[in-house]
C-alpha positions in Angstrom: -62.5 -23.8 -20.7 -65.2 -22.5 -18.4 -68.8 -23.4 -19.1 -71.1 -20.5 -18.3 -74.2 -21.2 -16.3 -77.5 -19.6 -17.4 -80.5 -19.8 -15.2 -83.6 -21.2 -16.9 -86.5 -19.5 -15.2 -89.3 -17.0 -15.5 -90.5 -16.2 -11.9 -89.5 -12.6 -11.2 -88.6 -13.2 -7.5 -86.3 -16.1 -8.4 -84.7 -14.0 -11.2 -84.0 -11.3 -8.6 -82.4 -13.8 -6.3 -80.3 -15.6 -9.0 -79.3 -12.4 -10.7 -77.2 -11.6 -7.6 -75.3 -14.9 -7.8 -71.8 -14.6 -9.5 -72.2 -18.2 -10.7 -75.1 -17.1 -12.9 -74.0 -15.5 -16.2 -77.3 -15.1 -18.0 -80.9 -16.2 -18.2 -83.1 -18.2 -20.5 -86.8 -18.6 -20.6 -89.6 -19.9 -22.9 -93.4 -19.6 -23.3 -94.0 -22.6 -21.1 -92.0 -21.2 -18.2 -93.6 -17.8 -18.7 -97.1 -19.3 -18.5 -96.1 -21.3 -15.4 -94.9 -18.0 -13.8 -98.3 -16.4 -14.3 -97.4 -14.0 -17.2 -100.4 -12.5 -18.8 -98.9 -10.0 -21.1 -95.7 -11.3 -22.9 -94.2 -7.9 -23.7 -94.7 -6.3 -20.3 -93.6 -9.4 -18.4 -90.4 -9.7 -20.6 -89.6 -6.1 -19.9 -89.9 -6.8 -16.1 -87.3 -9.6 -16.5 -85.0 -7.3 -18.5 -85.3 -4.6 -15.9 -84.0 -7.0 -13.2 -81.1 -8.4 -15.2 -80.1 -5.6 -17.5 -76.4 -6.5 -17.7 -76.6 -10.2 -18.4 -77.8 -12.0 -21.6 -81.4 -12.9 -21.6 -83.0 -15.2 -24.1 -86.7 -14.4 -24.9 -88.5 -16.7 -27.3 -90.9 -16.1 -30.2 -94.1 -18.1 -29.9 -95.4 -17.7 -33.5 -95.4 -20.8 -35.7 -95.4 -19.3 -39.2 -92.5 -17.4 -40.8 -94.1 -14.0 -41.3 -95.4 -13.7 -37.7 -92.3 -15.2 -36.3 -90.1 -12.6 -38.0 -92.4 -9.8 -36.8 -92.2 -11.0 -33.2 -88.4 -11.5 -33.4 -87.8 -7.9 -34.7 -90.0 -6.6 -31.8 -88.3 -8.6 -29.1 -84.9 -7.5 -30.4 -85.7 -3.9 -29.6 -86.5 -4.6 -25.9 -82.9 -4.6 -24.8 -79.2 -4.7 -25.8 -78.7 -7.8 -23.8 -81.6 -9.7 -25.6 -81.0 -12.9 -27.5 -84.0 -13.7 -29.7 -84.9 -17.3 -29.2 -86.2 -19.0 -32.4 -86.9 -22.7 -32.9 -84.8 -24.6 -35.5 -88.1 -25.9 -37.0 -91.8 -25.0 -36.4 -94.5 -27.3 -35.1 -95.0 -28.8 -38.6 -91.3 -29.7 -38.8 -90.4 -27.1 -41.3 -86.8 -25.9 -41.0 -86.7 -22.2 -40.0 -83.5 -21.5 -42.0 -84.9 -18.5 -43.9 -85.7 -16.6 -40.7 -82.5 -17.7 -39.0 -80.4 -16.4 -42.0 -82.4 -13.1 -42.3 -82.2 -12.3 -38.6 -78.5 -13.2 -38.4 -77.8 -10.9 -41.4 -79.6 -8.1 -39.5 -77.1 -8.5 -36.7 -79.7 -9.8 -34.3 -78.3 -12.1 -31.6 -80.0 -15.5 -31.7 -80.6 -18.4 -29.5 -81.7 -21.2 -31.8 -83.6 -23.7 -29.7 -85.2 -27.2 -29.8 -82.1 -28.7 -31.5 -81.4 -32.4 -31.0 -78.8 -33.4 -33.7 -75.5 -32.3 -35.2 -77.2 -32.4 -38.6 -79.4 -29.6 -37.5 -76.3 -27.7 -36.2 -74.6 -28.2 -39.5 -77.7 -26.8 -41.4 -77.6 -23.7 -39.2 -73.9 -23.1 -39.6 -74.2 -23.1 -43.3 -76.6 -20.1 -43.1 -75.0 -17.8 -40.6 -72.2 -15.2 -40.7 -69.1 -15.4 -38.5 -69.7 -12.1 -36.7 -73.2 -12.0 -35.1 -73.6 -13.9 -31.9 -75.5 -17.2 -32.1 -76.3 -19.7 -29.4 -77.2 -23.3 -30.5 -79.3 -25.0 -27.8 -79.2 -28.8 -27.8 -81.7 -30.5 -25.7 -79.7 -33.2 -23.9 -82.3 -34.2 -21.2 -85.2 -34.6 -23.5 -83.1 -36.7 -25.9 -82.1 -38.9 -22.9 -85.7 -39.2 -21.9 -86.3 -41.1 -25.1 -83.3 -43.4 -24.7 -81.0 -41.5 -27.0 -77.5 -40.5 -26.1 -77.0 -36.8 -26.7 -73.3 -36.8 -26.1 -72.2 -37.7 -29.7 -74.4 -34.9 -31.0 -72.7 -32.4 -28.7 -69.2 -33.6 -29.8 -70.0 -33.3 -33.5 -71.8 -29.9 -33.0 -68.9 -28.5 -31.0 -66.4 -29.7 -33.6 -68.5 -28.1 -36.4 -68.8 -24.8 -34.6 -65.1 -24.4 -33.9 -64.6 -22.3 -37.0 -67.2 -19.8 -35.7 -65.9 -17.6 -32.8 -69.4 -16.1 -32.7 -71.2 -19.4 -32.0 -71.7 -21.0 -28.6 -73.1 -24.5 -28.0 -75.5 -24.7 -25.1 -76.5 -27.8 -23.1 -80.2 -27.5 -22.6 -82.9 -29.5 -20.6 -80.7 -30.4 -17.6 -81.8 -33.4 -15.6 -79.3 -33.5 -12.8 -76.3 -31.5 -11.4 -73.8 -33.9 -12.9 -74.9 -32.6 -16.4 -72.9 -29.5 -15.6 -69.7 -31.6 -15.3 -70.6 -33.4 -18.5 -71.1 -30.1 -20.3 -67.7 -28.9 -19.1 -65.9 -32.1 -20.1 -67.4 -31.9 -23.6 -66.5 -28.2 -24.0 -69.9 -26.7 -24.1 -69.8 -22.9 -23.9 -73.1 -22.6 -21.9 -75.4 -24.8 -19.8 -78.9 -23.6 -18.9 -80.0 -24.9 -15.5 -83.1 -24.5 -13.3 -82.7 -22.7 -9.9 -82.9 -25.8 -7.6 -80.2 -27.5 -9.6 -77.9 -24.5 -9.5 -78.2 -24.5 -5.7 -77.1 -28.2 -5.7 -74.1 -27.3 -8.0 -73.0 -24.6 -5.4 -72.7 -27.5 -2.9 -70.4 -29.6 -5.1 -67.4 -31.2 -3.2 -69.0 -33.5 -0.7 -67.1 -36.8 -0.2 -68.8 -40.2 -0.6 -68.4 -40.7 3.2 -70.3 -37.5 3.9 -73.0 -38.6 1.5 -73.3 -41.9 3.2 -73.8 -40.3 6.6 -76.3 -37.8 5.3 -78.3 -40.5 3.5 -78.4 -42.8 6.6 -79.4 -39.9 8.8 -82.3 -39.0 6.5 -83.5 -42.6 6.6 -83.2 -42.6 10.4 -85.1 -39.4 10.9 -88.0 -40.6 8.6 -88.2 -44.0 10.4 -88.4 -42.2 13.8 -91.1 -39.7 12.5 -93.1 -42.7 11.3 -92.6 -44.5 14.6 -91.8 -47.7 12.8 -91.4 -50.9 14.9 -90.6 -54.5 14.1 
């Protein structure tokens, strides 16, 4: 199967650039990326993103922490475009499972990207709540799990197996750390991987031989040693 590449970004100029790439099939963002990009007004900034990429899926995240406000935000975000996936966390900052809102939004035929997932147990809890029609993306944070010394691969394998009964559910490899993660995601059978721009550019250059890499590496060392005017 093909694993779709979504670009994880919020800068408008980069979105314009990567929206033109055939390799990029969609976009994801979050409040942290939006803040970094200089967004001041969430709604107007989100609409600028949607204006650029109006024919590819775009995940826009709620930032409320309580059920009532989270649902209010989700319903509003859903009206901003037909290609919008409303991004909601699997749990809030207090660790409370957001099953109620996931089920309600799913029953309202709102496309969801359920984020901040780390385990197959969380995937299983979500799958017990949703229908088999409305599109759902389950975003598992591989890189952040790996940062703590935990192997995310078994969680992906279990989650993918659990989701096979649902044609409307896609498993997404999130928090990429290196280009090789793309090949890992493909081998596992992930439907989507969300990747930052610099890493996408590295993936576009896949195919170099080990001999080529050796020459490039040694050349780089040579150039730096000459620039530093090192002598022994």
